[in-house]
C-alpha positions in Angstrom: -2.4 -11.1 -7.2 0.9 -12.9 -9.2 1.9 -8.7 -10.4 1.4 -7.9 -6.9 2.9 -9.5 -5.7 6.3 -10.1 -7.4 6.2 -6.0 -7.2 6.4 -6.7 -3.1 9.0 -9.4 -3.5 11.3 -6.8 -5.4 10.9 -3.9 -3.4 11.7 -6.4 0.0 14.8 -7.5 -2.0 16.0 -4.0 -2.9 15.7 -4.6 -6.7 17.2 -1.9 -8.4 19.2 -0.3 -6.4 22.5 0.3 -6.7 24.8 -2.5 -4.7 25.7 -2.2 -2.6 23.3 0.2 -1.0 19.8 0.2 0.9 16.4 1.7 0.8 16.1 3.7 4.1 13.6 3.5 5.7 12.0 6.5 5.5 12.8 7.0 1.9 10.7 3.5 0.8 7.8 4.0 3.8 6.7 7.6 2.4 7.6 7.7 -1.1 3.3 8.6 -1.9 4.1 11.2 -0.1 1.8 14.2 -1.6 0.1 11.6 -3.8 -3.0 10.6 -4.0 -4.4 6.8 -4.6 -8.0 5.6 -5.7 -8.6 1.6 -4.9 -11.2 0.2 -5.8 -12.4 -3.7 -4.3 -11.1 -1.8 -1.2 -13.1 -4.0 1.3 -11.4 -7.2 1.1 -9.1 -8.9 -0.5 -6.1 -6.9 -3.5 -8.5 -3.9 -3.3 -7.9 -4.1 1.0 -3.6 -5.1 0.6 -3.1 -2.4 -2.3 -5.3 0.5 0.4 -3.1 -1.1 3.3 0.3 -0.4 0.7 -0.3 3.3 0.0 -1.8 4.5 3.1 1.9 2.4 4.7 4.0 4.4 1.9 2.4 7.3 2.6 -1.0 8.3 0.2 -3.7 9.6 1.0 -6.3 6.1 0.2 -9.7 6.9 -1.3 -11.4 3.6 -0.5 -14.1 2.2 -2.8 -16.4 -1.1 -2.5 -19.4 -2.4 -3.6 -19.5 -3.6 0.5 -19.4 -0.8 2.7 -19.0 -2.8 5.9 -15.5 -4.1 4.5 -14.5 -0.3 3.3 -15.0 0.4 6.9 -12.9 -2.2 8.1 -10.0 -1.3 5.5 -10.1 2.0 7.3 -10.7 0.7 10.6 -7.1 -1.1 10.0 -5.2 1.6 8.5 -6.1 4.0 11.1 -4.9 1.6 13.6 -1.7 1.3 11.8 -1.4 4.7 11.8 
């Protein structure tokens, strides 16, 4: 969880960009366009957060979890977000 949260904080602050430059919203939001992400444990917790993040960034997401209801909820959240 600490690694994932550190990644999210870096992205929000724009670390790694040239000084004075910011990511354009379309670049930030679609950086996984045309890619596929397989997320295990997508029914909740870190897996759900990762699935939502990949989907928001344009990836096609394959959800996996041993609990079907949690996966259905994650799928609904992704669909509702667009």
